Every structure is written in C-alpha cells, then in structure tokens.
N, C-alpha and C positions, 0 to 999 in steps of 0.2 A: 496168667498171660501178661507179657510185657506191654507197657503203655506204648502207643505209637510214638516213634521218634526217640524213644529211650533205649540206650544201649544196654544189652544184657551181658552177663558174665561170658556167655558163649560168643557174643560179638567181640568182646574184648580179647578173648583167647584167640579167635580167628584172626583178629587184627594183629596181635603180637606174632602169631605164626607167619602172617604175610610179610610183616616187616623184616623178620629174620631170614625167611627163605629168599625174599627179593634181594636183600643186601648180600647174602652169600652168592646168589646167582650172578649178580653183576659185578661184585667186588671181591668175591672169594678167590682162594681159601682165606678164612679169617679164624682167629682164635675166639674163644668165648669172651675174653676181655675186650677184644676189638669190636665184637658184635655189640656188647653193652655200650661202649663209647659211641658207636655209630648209630644205634637205634634209640638210645636213651632209656632202654629197659634196665631194670635192676638185675643184679647177678642171679637172684633167685628166679626171676622170670625167665632169664636166658637159659638157666639150667633146665627149667621145666619145659620150655618150648623145644630146646635142643633134644631133650629126652623123648618128647612126643614125636618129633620129626624123624629122629633116628629109628624109633620103633616102627614108624610107618614106611621106612625104607626111602625117605626123601633125602636125608642127609647121611654123609659118611665121613670118616676121618680121612685127612689128606696129608698125614705126616706131622712132624713136630718141629718147633723152632725154639732156639735158646732164648731165654729171657734174662734181663739184667739182674743177676744175683739171686734169681729165684728158680723154681722148677721149670723145665721145658714146657712150652705151651702146645697143646694139641690144636692143629688146624682142622677146620671143617669146611666142607663144600657140599653143594647139591649133587647127589649121586646120579651120574649119567644113566645108570641102569634102573633108576626109579620109575621109569615109564617110557613109552614111545609115542611119537607124534607123526602124523602124516600131513604133508603139504602137497597141494595139487595146483598146477598151473594150467588153466584152460587157455592155451596159446592159440596163435593164428595158424600154425602148421602142425601142431601136435598137442596131445595132452600128456603132461609130465607128472608122474606120481613118485614122490620120494618118502622114504621112511627114515625117521631120525630118532636118536635117543635124546635124553633131556638136555645134553650139551649142544644139541642141533648138529651132531655128527652123523653123517649119512650111514645108514645100515643097508639100504637097498633102494633101487630105483628102476623105473620102467618108463619108456616113451611109447605112446600110441599115436601113430600118424593119422592126421585127419584127411590128407590127400584131397580128392575131388569131392568128398562128401561135405566138406566145410563144417559149418556149425549145426549139423543135424542133431537135434536135441536127444533123440533116442540113441543115436550112435555114441554121443559123448557120455551119456549116462552109462551105457554099456562099457565104454572105455574106463570110466571111473570104477565101476563095479569090478571089472576084471583086473585093473591095475592095483587096486587096494588088496585084493586077494593074492595077487602075485607077489607084491613086496613083503607082505606078512609071511607068505610061504617061503620065499627066498631067504629071508633072514631067520626063519624058524621061530617067529615070535607068536606067543599066545595072544589072540585078540583081546583078552581080558586086561592086558597091559596098556592098551591103547587109551590115551588121555583125551584124544580128540582128533578131528580131521578138519584142516583148513583148506579152503578153496579160493583161489584168485581167478576171477572171470571178467571178461569185458562187460561193459554196460553199467547201468545205474541199478543199485540194489535197493529194493523196497522191503521193509520189514513191518511186523505188527499184525499181519493178517493170519487167518487160520492155517495157511499153507506154509508159513515160515517165510524165508527169504525168497522174494520174487525178482527175477532179472528182466530189466528192460534194456534191450540192446538193438536198436533199429538198424545199425550198420552191419550187424551179423544176422539179422532176420529173427531176433528173439523179441517177442512182444508179450509181456506179462507172463513169462515162463515160470511156473512154480518149481524152481530148481531144487530147493531144499526138500520139498515133498517127494519129488521124483527120486532124488538120491536116497532119502530115508527108506523108501519102499524097495529100492534096488540093491543097495550096498549091504553086504552081509557082515555086519559088526554088531556087538552087543547093543541093546537099546539105550543103555546109559551113555554111550559114546556120543558126545555132542558134535554137531556140524557147525562150522563157521564159514560163511560165504561172504566175500567182500570183493570190491573192485580190484583188479590186478595191479593197477597203478598204486593203490593204497597199500597192498601187501608188499610191493617193491619198496615203497617209501619206508614202511615200518622196518623191513630188513636192513635198509641202509642206515636208519637211525639207531638200530640195536647193534649192528656189527660192522657197518661200512663207513662211508664218507660223511654221514650225518652225525656220528657220535660226538657228543659234547656241544652240539649246536642248540641254541634256543628254539629255532625252527628251521626247517629245510623244505624246499620245493624240489620234488623229484620228477623229472620228465621221463616218461616211458615212450620210446620210439621203436615201434615194430612195423608190421604191415600197416597198422593204424597208429594213432598217437593218443596218449593220455597223460595225466599228471596228478600228483597229490601234494598236499601241504601237510607236514607233520609237525606238531608242537612237541618239542623235546623236554618239556617241563617235568614229565614223568615218563619213565621208560615203559612201565606197565600202564598203558594209557587208556583213558576212557575214549569211546568212539568219537566224542565231540572234539577230541584233540587231533583227529585224523580226518582230512577232507580230500576226497577224490572228486574231480570235476572233468567235464568233457572239454578239456583244453584243446583237443584236436579239432574241435568244431567252432573255435573262435575265428573270426574273419581276419585274414591277412592280406587279401586282395579284393578290392571292390570289383564286382562283376567279373570275378576270376573263374578259375576252373570249377567244373561241376564236381562236387564231392560225393562219395558213395552214400552219404547221409541224405542226399537230395538237395542240399543247399549249394551255394556257390562261394568260392573264395576261401574255403576253410583251410586252416593250417594243414590238416591231414591230406588235403588234395595236393600239397606241395612237398611235405616233409615225411609222410608215411612211405614205407618201402614199396607198397603196392603202387602208390602214385609215382614214385621215382622210376619204377620199372616202366610204367605206362608212358611217362614223359620221355624217357630215354628211347623207348621204342618209336614214339611219334617223331622224335628228332632224327630217326634213322640210325640210332646206335645199334651196333651188332650184338645180337643176343643169341645164345644157343636155342635151338628149337625146343619149345615147351618149357623155357626157363621159369623157375619159380621166383618168388621175391628175393630169397637169399642169394641165389645164383646171379640174378640180374643185378642186384646191388653190388655184389663183388665185381662183376664185369664193369659196371659204371665206375667204381672206384679205381679199378686197374687202368681204365682208359684215361681218367683224369690225373692219376698219380702213378705213372709207370715207373717201374724200378730203373735203377741205373743201367744204361745201355739198352733200354727197351723202347727207345724212340721218344718223340715229343708228346706232351700231353694233348689229348683230344680237346680242341677249344669248345666244342659243343658240350662235352661232359663237364668241363670246367665251369662253363656258364651255368649249366643246370644246377650244379652243386653250389655255386655261389648264390643262386637264387634261393636254394634250400636253406643255406646258412643264414641268409637275411631274414627269411620267414621265421626260422626258429629263434633268431635273436630278437626280432620284433615281438614275437609272441611271449618270449621269456621276459621281455621288458614289461609287458602288461602284468605278468605274474608278480614280478618284483615290485612294480608300482602299487599293486593292490594288497599283497600279503606281506611285503617287507621281510622276506626270509633272510636269515643269516647266510645260508648257503643254497645254491642251486646245483643239482646233480643230474647228469645226463646218463640214462640207462636204457634198458631194453635191448634186444639183440641187434636191431638196426642202429640204435644209438651208440652201442659199443663199437660197431663197425665204422660209422662215419665220424665219431667223436675225435679220434686221434688226428684225423685230417682236417676237420672243420671247426674244432673248438676255438682256435684263435679268431676265426672270422665270426663265429657265433658270439663270442665275447664282445668283439668290436661293434657288431650291430646292436647288441643289447645295450651297450654304453651309449650308442647313438640315439636309441629310442626311449630309454628309461629316464626317469627323473634323476638329476644328479645326486641328491642326498640319498635316494633309495639304492642306486647302483653302487654308491661309494661304500655301503655297509655290507655288500653282498659279494660272495665269491662264486664263480661258475666253474665247476670241475666235473670230471667223470665219476660215475658211480664206481664203487670198489668191488662189488660182489659178483660181477660176471653174469652169465646167462641163467644161473640158478636162483637169482635174487627173488623172483616172484614166488618160487616154490618155498624157499627159506622163509620169506615173509608170511606166506600162507600158514606155515607151521607155527609161526609165532602167535597166531591168533588163539589156538587152544592153549599154547604155552602161557600166554599172558593171563588167560582165565585161570589156569592152574596156579600160577604164582599169586594172583589176586585172591584166590581161595585159601592161601596159606599152605599150598601143597596137599590139599584134600582131594581125594579121588571121588568122582561121582559114581554112584552105584545104583543099579536098578533095584527096587525093593524085592524083586523076585529072583535076584542073582543067585547062582549056585553057591554052595558053601565055600567060603574063601578062607577057612581057618588054616589050611595048609600053606606051605611056603609058595610064594609066587615064583614063576619061572624067571630065570635071569635073562636080561637083554643080551644078545650076542655081541661079540666084539665089533667095534665100529671100523669103517673103512674111511680114513681121512678125518681131519679134525676141524671143527669150527667152534673153538672155545670162546665164550663171551668175555669181553674185556670191560673194564670200568668205563663209564661214560667219560669221554674226553681223553682217554688213553690213546695216543697216536699209533700204538703198535697193535697188531692183529694176528 
C-alpha cells in the first residue's frame, strides 16, 4: 500500500494522461512533438500515453502536416465520438435537456415546459427522467457511452451529506431538497454514470470561460438575468477547474434600494426586485403598461422593450417604459460595481435569456452607472460586455461539469464493478448537428 501523500506509478500515469488529453482538448489538434513541448513529457512518455488513449477511444488522428525537412507529422485530437454528455438547465419557464458529444456538439435536445406548475419538485424530476430518455433515444445512443449528467439549477447547493447534492432555493420554494438522491432514484442510466449538480449561474460562467467571452481572462464575473437574477465569479487560471475556483452567489438579493420594493425572497430593495424579468413585468403592469392578457415574463419583457425602443416609424418611445428601464440599468450598474469592487474581475459578462434581451439596449447605461458607483482603479481594469453563448449557455456549462471530471481523470471512463461485459466494440456516437469546437484559451475566434 502506498504511503499517504506519496504519488504512485498509477498516479503519475493518470497525471500524464490528464496533461495530454487536456492539452489536446483545448489546443488541439497537435502532433506528438508539439505535445511533448507543451506538456514537458518525454517522447517515450508521449508515445505511451497516446497509445493508451487511442486504444481507449479517447484520441484519434486528425490529418498530417508537413515538417521542415522531415517526415510529415500526424496530428491528434480528442475523439468527438469518445463519449457523450448530457447538460440540463432547470430554468424558470422550462427544463432544457441537451445531449452532446465530447466536442460539445449537440446531438439531440428537448424542452419540457414548466407552465403553471412552476418548480414542483416531483414534476421537474419527471421532466429530467423523460428528457434524458428522449435525447438518448432520439440520437440512438447507447447509455453505456454516457460519461455524466450535469444539471444547472437555481439556489444554493449543499454537498457532503448522505443524500448527495441538496438544493436550497427559497425564491422557488425549495427547502433542503435532496435533488441528487431524487434524480438518482428516478433517471434510468447506468449506476456508474455520475451526476453533477451546481448553481445555474456557475454553469453559465464556466461555459463562457471555456467557449465564450471569458476565454483568456484571469477571472470573470458572469451575471445571469432571467426571471430572477444570479451571478458567478470564475477564476480562469485553469480551465479544468477545482470547485474553489468557481463561486456562485445570490447577487440578485443584494440591496440596491433602501426600503425599496418587496422581493420574492421576502426582503426589500433587492436587485432582483428591479432587474429580474418577473419584477420588470410587474413594474410595467403597475405603471399601466399595456400587456397581452396572461403575458408571461418573456412576452412582457419584449413588450416593454418595444415600448421603450420602437422601431423606425413606430412612434415615440413610451416615457414610462424608458424611465423603468433607466432605473433597471442603474440598479444593474450599481450592483455590478459592488461585484467589481469586491472581486476585481478582468471581465464582466451579461447573460441569461433576459440579459440577452435587454443588454443590446441597456449596456451603455449599465457601463455608465457601473463607472459611477465603482472604485476608479477597479473599474479601470474591467470590461463589461455581453456573453457570447446565447440561451444555451447554462446547458452547455452544465455539460462541462462531467466533461471537466473526465478530462481531470485523464479520459478514464467510470465503470460499475458489476457492468456487463464490455469486451466488444462500443457503439459509435451519431453524427452531430451543429458545432461547438473548443478553442485555445485566449483565442478570439470561436
């Protein structure tokens, strides 16, 4: 038995595998020579690791390139068909389930509307169960290829107890919900498939750091504005990050107005009571703004924006709508100033479905108010921009949770000790629909 704290040969081999597979994932395709230079491993170690990973179906050849005066060099990459991942967004209006290959290219998706049932735990668990089965069936994927399921959900996630991840979400009526235990009992996947549950703002942030506006940043703060409001701060020092490098916090419940509006959390003056889409709908209705009967948050926000920013020839802007959105921009700017003062991020990104709607109209005002409220040295080193990944960012980020664990294990698949004989060839992952190829950190192209 190895002494505590001492690395074994097995540890070293897994570490070498992890260095190679991570380098290829984020910077590939690369030749063996380039891998040696970038990882610091000897040519013999590279040959051994590449042979192992190729035999496991994790790596594949990706063409050849000419070399100066020598033989052409074979390029290697992480094989997209080496496994599949599921990302799930427990959103405010729907549960979105997406199936991806290893390049995070979409293979299948389904949306399950929440409608009037809201955040009923049993219904959401049923949506996840049915959605996972549907995307696997639609893509024709053997569940044995599944490397993990990532779930982004509102609320604070508590870990370490016998029930796994427990969700505390007072604003959605979840109080110590043993979500991981409920999902493990309900979802029909092999027992070895791990579940990763995290705050949706954190999964959004990780997606932006890997593939979007956060690439190359030392740290970034990502604001998620939907019906509610949340945020995360991601340290970009390592792309396959430890959890301590990712912080989600209840930014929506910071105070922006003393003795202000009542928030759905029960407090007063919260950012969410002014900048969340649900609050903007309520404020617009209270101000007499015209809304279609039974308008949901998305319909109401679109109507509010249309009133404040009418198209050419559509009449003058509604002054009440303009004033309401001006107040929203000030609240967001002031709250972002607090984030900037506390965390000193290199970048701030605005995302979430409502953030993506209001951002193109309000971003200049949000920046102006952030500059007004933030410390000069802090705001001077920070840029405030839109997130780049669109409405699927939470789902993509959720899928990066099992992907990060797979890369950290050096491309080793978890298997239950009682798994069926796997000596035969594994089924191939079907062709993808659309691409999301990872780029090197700091590469401005996507």
